[in-house]
C-alpha positions in Angstrom: -5.7 5.0 22.3 -2.5 4.8 24.2 0.4 7.1 24.9 3.7 5.3 24.9 6.9 6.6 26.6 9.8 6.6 24.2 12.6 4.1 24.6 15.9 6.1 24.1 18.0 4.7 21.3 21.4 6.1 20.3 20.7 7.6 16.9 18.7 10.9 16.8 15.9 11.2 14.3 13.5 13.8 13.2 10.0 13.2 12.0 6.4 14.4 11.9 4.1 12.8 14.5 0.5 12.9 15.6 0.1 13.4 19.4 -3.6 12.6 19.7 -6.7 11.6 17.6 -7.0 15.1 16.1 -4.5 13.6 13.7 -2.5 16.9 13.4 1.1 16.2 12.5 4.0 18.3 13.7 7.8 18.0 14.1 8.9 15.4 16.5 12.4 14.5 17.8 12.9 10.8 18.6 15.6 8.1 18.2 16.3 5.1 16.1 18.1 2.0 17.3 21.7 1.5 16.4 22.4 -0.6 13.3 22.4 -4.2 14.4 24.3 -6.9 12.6 21.5 -7.8 10.2 20.1 -4.2 10.0 20.1 -1.7 7.1 20.1 2.0 8.0 19.0 4.4 5.3 18.4 8.1 4.8 14.7 8.6 3.9 14.2 10.5 0.7 10.5 10.0 -0.1 7.5 8.6 1.8 4.1 8.0 0.3 0.9 8.9 2.1 -1.5 5.9 2.4 -5.1 6.1 3.4 -4.1 3.9 6.3 -2.1 6.8 7.6 -5.2 8.9 7.8 -7.0 6.2 9.8 -4.1 5.7 12.1 -3.3 9.3 13.0 -7.0 9.7 14.0 -7.2 6.4 15.8 -10.2 5.4 13.6 -9.2 1.7 14.0 -8.9 1.9 17.7 -5.3 0.7 18.2 -3.2 3.8 17.5 -0.4 4.6 20.0 0.8 8.2 20.4 3.1 9.9 19.5 2.6 8.2 16.1 4.9 8.7 13.2 3.1 7.4 10.1 4.5 6.2 6.8 4.9 2.7 5.3 5.9 3.6 1.7 9.4 4.6 2.5 12.4 4.9 0.1 15.9 6.2 0.4 19.6 5.5 0.2 21.6 3.1 2.5 23.9 4.9 4.9 25.1 1.9 7.0 24.8 -1.9 7.0 25.4 -4.4 9.8 28.3 -6.8 9.8 26.1 -9.8 8.7 24.1 -8.0 6.0 24.5 -9.8 2.7 22.1 -8.1 0.2 22.8 -4.4 0.6 25.7 -2.0 0.7 26.1 1.7 1.5 24.7 3.8 -1.4 22.0 1.3 -2.5 18.5 2.6 -3.2 16.1 0.7 -0.9 12.6 0.8 0.4 10.5 -0.5 3.4 6.8 -1.2 3.1 4.1 -2.1 5.6 6.1 -4.4 7.9 9.5 -4.5 9.5 9.5 -7.9 11.3 7.7 -11.3 11.7 8.2 -14.4 13.8 10.2 -16.1 11.0 9.2 -19.6 12.3 5.5 -20.1 11.4 4.3 -21.8 8.2 3.4 -18.5 6.6 6.9 -17.1 7.2 8.5 -20.3 5.9 6.4 -19.9 2.7 7.5 -16.3 2.1 4.1 -15.0 3.4 5.3 -12.8 6.2 2.3 -10.6 5.6 0.1 -13.4 7.0 2.3 -14.1 10.0 0.2 -13.8 13.2 3.0 -11.9 14.8 4.2 -9.6 12.0 5.3 -6.1 13.1 3.8 -3.0 11.4 6.3 -0.4 10.2 4.7 2.2 12.6 2.5 2.2 15.6 3.4 -1.4 16.7 5.5 -2.9 19.5 8.9 -4.2 18.4 10.7 -7.1 20.0 12.8 -4.7 22.1 9.6 -3.2 23.5 9.9 0.1 21.6 7.1 1.4 19.4 7.9 1.4 15.7 8.0 4.8 13.9 7.3 5.1 10.2 8.7 7.0 7.2 7.5 10.5 7.8 11.1 10.8 9.2 14.6 11.5 8.1 16.0 8.0 8.7 15.0 4.4 9.0 16.6 1.2 10.4 15.2 -2.2 9.5 16.3 -5.9 9.3 17.6 -6.6 5.8 14.9 -9.3 5.3 12.3 -6.5 5.3 14.1 -4.2 3.0 13.4 -4.0 -0.8 16.0 -3.1 -3.4 14.7 -0.3 -5.7 15.8 -1.2 -9.3 17.6 1.3 -11.5 15.2 3.1 -13.8 12.4 3.3 -11.3 12.3 6.9 -9.9 12.4 6.8 -6.1 9.4 9.1 -5.7 7.2 6.9 -7.9 8.6 3.7 -6.2 7.3 4.7 -2.8 3.5 4.0 -3.3 4.3 0.6 -4.9 5.5 -0.6 -1.4 1.9 -0.6 -0.2 -0.6 0.2 -3.0 1.5 -1.6 -5.6 1.9 -4.9 -3.7 -1.7 -4.8 -2.4 -3.1 -5.1 -6.0 -0.2 -7.1 -7.6 -0.4 -9.9 -5.1 -4.0 -10.9 -5.8 -3.6 -10.5 -9.5 -0.8 -13.1 -9.3 -2.3 -15.4 -6.7 -5.7 -15.7 -8.3 -4.1 -16.2 -11.8 -5.5 -12.9 -13.2 -2.1 -12.2 -14.6 -2.5 -13.9 -18.0 -2.8 -12.2 -21.4 -6.3 -12.2 -22.8 -8.2 -12.4 -19.4 -10.8 -9.7 -18.7 -10.2 -8.1 -15.3 -12.5 -5.6 -13.5 -11.2 -2.9 -11.1 -13.7 -1.4 -8.7 -12.8 2.1 -7.6 -10.3 4.5 -9.3 -8.2 5.8 -6.4 -4.8 5.2 -5.1 -5.2 1.4 -5.2 -7.4 1.2 -8.2 -5.3 3.2 -10.6 -2.3 1.0 -9.9 -4.4 -2.1 -10.3 -5.3 -0.9 -13.8 -1.7 -0.4 -14.7 -0.5 -3.8 -13.4 -3.4 -5.7 -15.0 -2.6 -4.0 -18.4 1.1 -4.8 -18.0 0.1 -8.5 -17.5 -1.8 -8.3 -20.9 -5.3 -8.3 -19.5 -8.3 -6.5 -20.9 -9.4 -4.1 -18.1 -12.8 -2.6 -17.2 -13.0 0.1 -14.5 -16.2 0.0 -12.4 -17.0 3.3 -10.7 -19.8 5.3 -9.2 -18.3 8.4 -10.8 -19.1 9.0 -14.5 -16.6 11.8 -14.7 -13.7 9.3 -14.2 -14.4 7.5 -17.6 -12.1 9.7 -19.6 -9.3 9.4 -17.0 -9.7 5.6 -16.8 -9.5 5.1 -20.6 -7.4 8.0 -21.9 -4.9 8.3 -19.2 -4.7 4.9 -17.5 -5.3 2.7 -20.5 -8.4 0.9 -19.4 -10.4 -0.7 -22.2 -13.9 0.0 -20.9 -15.8 1.7 -18.1 -18.9 0.8 -16.2 -21.0 3.2 -14.0 -21.9 0.8 -11.2 -25.2 2.7 -10.5 -26.3 2.4 -14.2 -28.4 -0.8 -14.2 -28.4 -1.1 -18.0 -24.7 -0.9 -18.2 -24.2 -3.4 -15.5 -26.8 -5.8 -16.9 -25.1 -5.6 -20.3 -21.8 -6.6 -18.9 -23.0 -9.6 -16.8 -20.9 -12.7 -17.0 -18.0 -11.0 -18.8 -15.2 -10.7 -16.2 -12.7 -13.4 -15.2 -11.9 -11.6 -12.0 -12.4 -8.3 -10.1 -10.1 -6.4 -7.8 -12.3 -4.4 -5.5 -10.4 -1.5 -4.0 -13.4 0.3 -2.4 -13.3 0.9 1.4 -16.8 2.2 1.7 -19.9 0.0 2.2 -21.2 -1.0 -1.2 -23.3 -3.8 -2.7 -21.5 -7.0 -3.8 -24.4 -8.6 -5.8 -23.9 -6.5 -8.9 -20.2 -7.2 -8.9 -20.7 -11.0 -8.5 -23.1 -10.7 -11.5 -20.3 -9.4 -13.7 -18.2 -12.5 -13.1 -18.1 -15.4 -15.5 -18.5 -18.9 -14.0 -15.5 -19.7 -11.7 -14.8 -15.9 -11.5 -13.1 -14.3 -8.5 -14.1 -11.2 -6.7 -11.1 -10.1 -4.5 -11.5 -7.5 -1.8 -8.5 -5.3 -1.0 -10.4 -2.3 0.3 -11.5 -2.6 3.9 -15.0 -1.3 4.7 -15.5 -0.5 8.4 -18.9 -2.3 8.5 -19.8 -5.8 7.3 -21.0 -6.1 3.7 -24.1 -8.2 2.7 -23.0 -11.2 0.7 -25.6 -13.2 -1.3 -24.6 -16.9 -1.5 -26.9 -18.3 -4.2 -25.2 -16.3 -7.0 -21.9 -17.8 -5.8 -23.2 -21.3 -5.8 -24.8 -21.0 -9.2 -21.5 -20.0 -10.9 -18.9 -21.6 -8.6 -17.7 -18.1 -7.9 -15.3 -16.9 -5.2 -15.3 -13.9 -3.0 -11.8 -13.6 -1.4 -9.6 -11.1 0.4 -5.9 -10.2 0.1 -3.5 -8.2 2.1 -0.2 -6.7 0.8 2.4 -9.5 0.0 5.4 -11.3 1.4 8.9 -9.9 1.0 9.9 -12.1 -1.9 6.8 -11.1 -3.8 7.2 -7.5 -2.9 10.7 -7.5 -4.5 9.3 -9.4 -7.5 6.5 -6.7 -7.8 8.9 -3.8 -7.8 11.2 -5.4 -10.3 8.2 -6.1 -12.6 7.1 -2.5 -12.2 10.6 -1.2 -13.3 10.7 -3.6 -16.2 7.2 -2.7 -17.5 7.3 1.0 -16.5 4.4 0.7 -14.0 4.5 3.9 -12.0 1.8 5.4 -9.8 0.5 8.8 -10.6 1.8 11.0 -7.8 1.8 14.5 -6.4 5.1 15.3 -4.6 4.7 17.6 -1.6 6.9 19.2 1.1 6.6 17.8 4.6 5.0 21.0 5.9 2.0 20.5 3.5 1.2 17.1 5.1 -1.8 18.2 7.1 -3.4 19.8 4.1 -2.6 16.7 2.1 -4.5 14.6 4.8 -7.5 16.9 4.4 -7.4 16.5 0.7 -7.0 12.8 0.9 -10.2 12.7 3.1 -12.0 14.4 0.2 -10.4 12.1 -2.4 -8.8 15.3 -3.9 -5.7 13.6 -5.3 -4.7 11.9 -8.5 -3.7 9.5 -7.1 -1.1 9.3 -4.4 0.7 12.0 -2.3 4.4 11.4 -1.9 6.4 13.5 0.7 9.8 14.8 -0.4 11.4 14.0 2.9 15.0 14.5 1.7 14.6 18.1 0.5 12.0 19.4 3.0 12.3 17.7 6.4 14.9 19.9 8.2 15.6 20.5 11.8 13.9 23.9 11.6 10.7 22.6 9.9 
């Protein structure tokens, strides 16, 4: 844990920040840099709450810097563009996801995989090139290089668009990369939370048959009736799991708690892929022989590059893929964090920044 002195920039900003690992968020006055020649400045209207925000405000990953303004699912309307900005103009609806910079010179950056750049800059709690600490979207304004800004398509509500910038791309990217985006494939989704419910929606939009795998029997009706899944497996029910062995082409595993992989590997067909997008804090036990015997793959995936993020949000607009959200005022944010800790949300909180973050908050 570190406390970082603020670098003073010319543009005043207001946000909500955590000051210490208690994670308690309260109003915070700070400053944003002036709009550079390649920068896009925008008024923040909505910001999603990601589970990462909860980890970061409490310094559970050990690298948080205070004061910390969370938020990497940020959407709003452009207020100013730099002289060399080519893709955006004042009035455009835009978003910023999990990163605001990268080295731009490595092989990953050259291949539109800025998310795998060793030097990419997180949207909040990271050191920017100018030495300042980045502040996220629980704030009234944002400035970012146009390369890391996404256009929000017409027809996609801004509040629903926000979680797509993290949760959406986190599940879209592995479905595409591991070729689980073809009609007729059978895809499993482990965990039905913020990530899992969006994974179901994207997989269905690709034309896949979808099976939700969960420890909670009470989520069956929700998965099938409300989210459109085709079937549901209770992962603790050995008979159900045994009956589904060898039926899935791939699995997106969104669970961030420690859980056994062997039953999931058993659900895969030969050449099947188990892709981890949740991040358990402790190592998982991975049996190798079942992988060898079916030429199966266990892989990981982290968000997506900027080109793919734009592709994802355009696809979501075209196919009406929208997260299920609960819109809240900014002064409810600490209660929302407590509810998130208890998984008491279907399925993503979105803060109404534009209407509720005021100087007298």
